[in-house]
C-alpha positions in Angstrom: 83.1 166.8 61.6 86.7 166.8 62.8 89.3 165.6 60.4 90.6 162.9 62.6 87.2 161.6 63.1 86.9 161.5 59.1 90.2 159.7 58.7 89.4 157.3 61.7 86.0 156.3 60.1 87.6 155.8 56.9 90.3 153.6 58.4 87.8 151.3 60.3 85.5 150.7 57.4 88.2 149.8 54.7 88.7 146.3 54.4 91.1 144.2 52.4 88.3 143.2 50.0 88.1 146.9 49.1 91.5 146.9 47.5 91.6 146.3 43.8 94.0 143.7 42.6 96.4 146.3 41.0 96.5 148.1 44.4 97.6 144.9 46.1 100.2 144.1 43.5 101.5 147.6 43.6 101.8 147.5 47.4 103.9 144.5 47.0 106.4 146.4 44.8 106.5 149.1 47.6 107.2 146.4 50.2 110.0 144.9 47.9 111.5 148.4 47.4 111.5 149.0 51.2 113.5 145.9 51.9 115.9 146.7 49.2 116.9 150.0 50.7 116.7 148.7 54.2 119.1 145.8 53.6 121.4 148.1 51.6 121.5 150.5 54.5 122.0 147.8 57.2 126.0 148.2 57.0 126.2 151.9 57.2 127.8 153.6 60.3 124.8 155.4 61.6 122.8 152.2 61.5 125.5 150.4 63.4 125.3 153.1 66.2 121.6 152.6 66.4 122.0 149.0 66.6 124.6 149.2 69.4 122.2 151.6 71.4 119.3 149.1 70.9 121.4 146.3 72.2 122.5 148.2 75.2 118.7 149.4 75.9 117.4 145.8 75.5 113.7 145.0 75.3 111.2 142.3 75.1 111.9 140.2 71.9 108.6 141.1 70.1 109.7 142.0 66.6 112.7 141.3 64.3 115.4 143.7 63.3 116.5 144.0 59.6 120.0 143.0 60.8 118.7 140.0 62.6 117.7 139.5 66.2 114.8 140.8 68.1 113.9 143.6 70.2 110.7 145.3 71.4 108.0 146.2 68.8 108.7 150.0 69.2 112.5 149.7 68.8 112.1 147.4 65.9 110.0 150.0 64.1 112.5 152.6 65.1 115.6 150.7 63.7 114.0 149.4 60.6 112.8 152.7 59.7 116.4 154.2 60.0 117.9 151.6 57.9 115.8 152.3 54.9 116.4 156.0 54.6 120.1 156.1 54.3 121.1 155.1 50.8 118.7 157.6 49.3 116.8 155.0 47.2 113.6 154.8 49.1 110.2 155.6 47.5 108.8 159.1 47.1 105.3 160.7 46.6 105.5 163.9 44.5 102.6 165.9 45.8 103.2 165.4 49.5 107.1 164.9 49.3 107.1 161.9 51.6 109.1 158.7 51.5 106.3 156.7 53.2 107.8 153.2 53.1 110.6 154.3 55.4 108.0 155.2 58.2 104.9 153.2 57.4 106.3 149.8 56.5 108.6 149.3 59.5 105.9 150.2 62.0 103.3 147.9 60.1 105.9 145.0 60.0 106.8 145.2 63.6 103.2 145.2 64.9 102.1 142.6 62.4 104.8 140.2 63.5 104.2 140.8 67.2 100.3 140.4 66.9 100.9 137.4 64.4 98.8 139.2 61.5 98.2 137.8 58.1 99.8 139.0 54.9 96.3 140.6 53.9 96.4 142.5 57.2 99.9 143.9 56.6 99.0 145.0 53.1 95.9 146.7 54.0 97.7 148.5 56.9 100.3 149.7 54.7 97.9 151.1 51.9 95.9 153.0 54.6 99.2 154.4 56.1 100.3 155.6 52.8 96.9 157.1 52.2 96.9 159.3 55.3 100.3 160.6 55.4 100.2 161.4 51.7 96.9 163.4 52.1 98.2 165.3 55.1 101.5 166.0 53.3 99.6 167.4 50.3 97.6 169.6 52.7 100.8 171.3 54.1 103.2 171.3 51.2 105.1 173.3 50.3 105.5 175.9 53.0 105.7 173.2 55.6 108.5 171.5 53.6 111.0 174.3 53.8 111.7 173.8 57.3 110.1 170.5 58.1 111.0 167.1 56.8 107.6 165.8 55.6 108.7 162.1 55.8 109.1 162.5 59.4 106.3 165.0 60.5 103.4 163.7 58.1 104.9 160.2 57.9 104.1 159.9 61.8 100.4 160.0 61.0 100.8 157.2 58.4 102.7 155.0 60.9 100.1 155.7 63.3 97.2 154.7 61.1 99.0 151.4 59.9 99.7 150.3 63.4 96.3 151.3 64.5 94.6 149.1 61.8 96.7 146.1 62.8 95.6 146.7 66.3 91.9 146.7 65.2 91.5 150.0 67.1 88.0 151.7 67.1 87.4 155.0 65.4 87.4 156.7 68.7 90.7 155.1 69.6 92.3 156.1 66.3 91.2 159.8 66.9 93.2 159.7 70.1 96.1 157.9 68.5 96.3 160.6 65.7 96.1 163.2 68.4 99.2 161.6 70.0 101.0 161.3 66.6 100.6 165.0 65.8 101.9 166.2 69.1 105.1 164.1 68.4 105.6 164.9 64.7 108.9 166.6 64.2 111.9 166.7 61.9 113.8 169.9 60.8 115.7 170.1 57.6 118.8 171.9 59.4 120.4 168.5 59.2 121.2 169.1 55.4 123.3 171.9 56.2 126.2 169.8 57.6 125.0 166.3 56.5 124.2 165.3 60.1 122.9 161.8 60.9 119.4 163.2 61.9 118.0 162.2 58.6 118.2 158.7 59.7 116.7 159.5 63.0 113.6 161.1 61.4 111.9 158.1 59.8 113.0 155.8 62.7 111.3 158.1 65.3 108.4 158.6 63.1 107.7 154.9 62.8 108.4 154.3 66.5 106.1 157.2 67.5 103.3 155.8 65.2 103.6 152.4 67.2 103.5 154.3 70.5 100.5 156.5 69.5 98.3 153.5 68.4 99.5 151.2 71.5 98.8 154.1 73.8 95.3 154.7 72.3 94.6 151.0 72.8 94.9 151.5 76.5 92.6 154.5 76.6 95.4 157.3 76.5 93.7 160.3 74.9 95.0 162.7 72.3 93.7 166.1 70.9 90.7 165.4 68.8 91.4 168.3 66.3 95.1 167.8 66.2 95.1 168.6 62.3 93.0 171.6 62.1 92.7 173.0 65.6 93.8 176.5 66.3 97.1 175.2 68.0 97.2 172.1 65.8 99.6 170.7 63.2 98.5 172.8 60.3 98.4 176.1 62.1 101.7 175.5 63.9 103.8 174.1 61.0 102.4 175.6 57.8 102.2 179.1 56.4 99.3 177.9 54.1 97.4 174.8 53.9 94.4 173.2 52.2 92.1 171.1 54.6 90.4 169.8 51.4 93.3 167.8 50.5 92.7 165.5 53.4 89.2 164.6 52.5 88.7 165.2 49.0 88.1 161.9 47.1 88.7 159.8 50.2 87.9 156.3 49.6 87.5 156.7 45.7 90.9 155.4 45.1 94.2 154.7 46.9 97.1 157.2 46.7 99.6 154.6 47.1 99.3 154.1 43.4 100.8 157.7 43.0 104.0 156.4 44.5 107.3 157.0 42.7 110.5 154.9 42.9 114.0 156.0 42.8 116.7 154.6 40.5 119.6 157.1 41.4 121.0 157.1 44.9 120.7 160.8 45.6 117.8 163.3 46.5 114.9 162.9 44.3 115.1 166.5 43.3 118.2 165.7 41.3 116.8 162.7 39.3 115.0 164.7 36.6 118.3 166.3 35.3 120.2 163.0 35.9 117.8 161.2 33.8 118.0 163.4 30.7 121.8 163.7 31.2 122.3 160.1 31.2 119.9 159.6 28.3 121.9 162.2 26.3 125.3 160.6 26.9 124.0 157.1 25.9 122.3 158.3 22.8 124.2 161.4 21.6 127.6 160.9 23.5 129.6 164.0 23.9 133.4 164.8 24.6 133.2 166.4 28.0 136.0 168.5 27.1 133.7 170.2 24.3 131.2 171.4 26.9 131.5 175.2 27.4 128.6 175.9 29.6 125.5 174.0 31.2 122.3 175.5 32.3 119.8 173.5 34.5 116.3 174.9 34.8 113.9 173.4 37.3 111.6 174.4 40.2 112.4 176.3 43.3 112.2 173.6 45.9 114.8 171.7 43.9 117.2 174.6 44.5 116.2 175.0 48.1 117.2 171.5 48.9 120.1 170.6 46.3 121.8 174.1 45.3 125.4 173.2 46.5 128.3 174.1 44.2 130.9 172.5 46.5 129.8 169.4 48.5 132.4 168.3 50.8 131.1 164.8 51.6 129.6 161.8 49.8 126.4 162.6 51.6 126.4 166.3 50.6 127.2 165.3 47.1 123.8 163.3 47.0 122.2 166.8 47.8 123.9 168.7 45.2 122.2 169.2 41.8 125.6 170.4 40.3 127.4 167.3 41.5 124.6 164.9 40.4 124.4 166.6 36.9 128.2 166.3 36.4 128.3 162.8 37.7 125.4 161.6 35.4 127.3 163.3 32.4 130.7 161.8 33.2 129.7 158.4 34.5 126.5 158.0 32.6 125.1 156.6 35.9 124.0 157.6 39.4 123.7 154.3 41.2 124.9 153.5 44.9 128.3 152.6 43.7 128.7 156.0 42.0 128.7 158.1 45.0 132.2 157.6 46.7 135.4 159.4 47.5 136.7 158.9 44.0 133.8 160.6 42.2 133.6 163.3 45.0 137.1 164.5 44.3 137.1 163.5 40.5 138.8 166.5 38.6 136.6 166.0 35.6 133.4 166.1 37.6 134.7 169.1 39.6 135.6 170.9 36.7 132.4 170.3 35.0 130.4 171.6 38.0 132.1 175.0 37.6 130.3 175.3 34.2 126.8 174.6 35.6 124.3 177.3 36.2 121.0 176.3 38.1 118.0 178.5 37.9 114.3 178.5 38.6 112.1 178.2 35.4 108.7 179.8 36.0 106.8 177.4 34.0 108.3 174.4 35.4 108.0 175.8 39.0 104.3 176.5 38.3 103.8 172.8 37.6 105.6 171.6 40.7 104.6 169.5 42.7 102.6 167.5 40.3 105.5 167.5 37.7 109.1 167.4 38.9 110.5 168.8 35.8 113.9 169.9 34.4 115.4 171.4 31.4 119.1 170.8 30.5 121.0 173.1 28.2 124.3 172.2 27.1 126.5 174.9 25.1 129.4 173.3 23.1 132.6 175.0 22.2 131.9 176.2 18.6 128.4 177.5 19.3 126.1 174.4 19.2 123.4 173.9 21.9 121.8 170.6 23.1 118.6 170.8 24.8 116.8 168.0 26.8 113.5 168.4 28.9 111.6 166.1 31.2 108.4 166.6 33.4 108.6 163.1 35.1 111.7 161.4 36.5 112.1 157.6 35.8 110.0 155.7 38.5 107.2 158.2 38.5 103.6 156.6 37.8 103.9 158.6 34.4 107.3 157.0 33.8 107.1 153.7 35.6 109.3 150.9 36.3 108.5 147.4 35.2 108.2 144.5 37.6 111.6 143.2 36.3 113.3 146.6 37.1 111.9 146.5 40.6 113.3 143.1 40.9 116.7 144.2 39.4 116.9 147.2 41.6 116.3 144.8 44.8 118.9 142.4 43.5 121.5 145.3 42.9 121.0 146.7 46.4 121.2 143.5 48.2 123.7 141.4 46.3 126.7 142.5 48.6 124.8 141.5 51.7 123.3 138.2 50.7 121.0 136.3 48.5 117.3 137.0 49.2 115.4 134.9 46.8 113.0 133.7 49.4 112.2 137.2 50.4 111.2 138.1 46.9 109.1 134.9 46.6 107.4 135.6 50.0 106.5 139.2 49.1 105.1 137.9 45.7 102.7 135.7 47.5 102.2 137.9 50.6 98.5 138.1 50.4 98.1 134.1 50.6 99.9 133.8 53.9 98.1 133.5 57.3 101.0 134.9 59.3 103.7 137.3 58.2 106.2 135.3 60.2 107.0 133.5 56.9 108.0 136.9 55.3 110.1 137.6 58.6 111.8 134.2 58.3 112.7 134.8 54.6 115.2 137.6 55.4 116.3 136.7 59.0 117.3 133.0 58.3 120.0 133.9 55.9 123.4 132.5 57.0 125.2 135.0 54.5 123.7 138.1 56.1 126.7 139.9 57.3 126.8 142.9 59.4 130.2 144.3 59.4 131.4 146.1 62.7 132.8 149.6 62.9 
């Protein structure tokens, strides 16, 4: 049986009642975490440019923008996806390397609002969207990831599934929706070379394309039935090596959203392992930075592929520099959103420390990736002493989880400069009890103190 048909049958037969209580509760954490990143990113320059374009293009007022006001359901998914991927604090799945919230949740929110769906409908759609994009991401990683931004490519399938479930599409329609999703899946890593704004375009378009794919299928528009495994399909075209079994193995036995990880540092996830142990070291065994002679960071190859940058020239590039992030964590004992700024970018102490850092691939750690995103930090001190710290799981991984209080703390920290959103947290906490998600939408759009600064 074709993979798209297996996925479609699974999506159609899965009901809200099939979700264990812990899955429902965890999904609400994912939704809260999405809003934290989306609200925090709403004032950034690329987001303002997108908002200006949306206002110029216009559209039927079907769904709400994170910055207030309404537009078409597709444009709302596009905009609300872009906003949540700019401050580098959105969720991540280790095995597939996908930030699912930034593509799945905007698509689901927009359609759920437009079609007046319930809180349970929204939760189920999100769970299924995560499930499918994570499975496809696991199947293509890691050869796919070298060139392609998994969040954009594989995420398109997740957004499509979430939208399809909210539209109550049949299995046949979902097969066609997935076909349209796969042929639109795109997003190249080249943006990282010069810090281009394409990174925000990727999740926005993935969410938007997911909405389009589902809506077109609803009208009878056809897509390739073997878009994943076909000889000119997604896997063959976009991966040197893939594992079809990853798509179907254990499907329905559990829910992969429970494998989700959450970020506590405002940088690329591939820098978090070493930042965690650097901060822990400085908090528990404080060193004089001037006593450090040499630093070695040992990690997996993908971390170097994405973050090996000895001389970042922008705040954005600094977030993708493992050397900068390591030095920042040692000097500032923190790596939050406010720690990445012009002052730290040009801080002489941080820059001098970066020159002492060597980053290498460690075979054992590399072999354990992507199930473990590990790192080893060695610091040689003047005088001959050596300090060594090791981690296999960054803070926020399922193996090293955040508490419910830490989710809320992160939300408050990211949104406090924009407004007070107590109603939003309360709405999310009781989401499964509401008959329409308009209550959720109103809890973040009715804020009189939600201020969007103009460029």
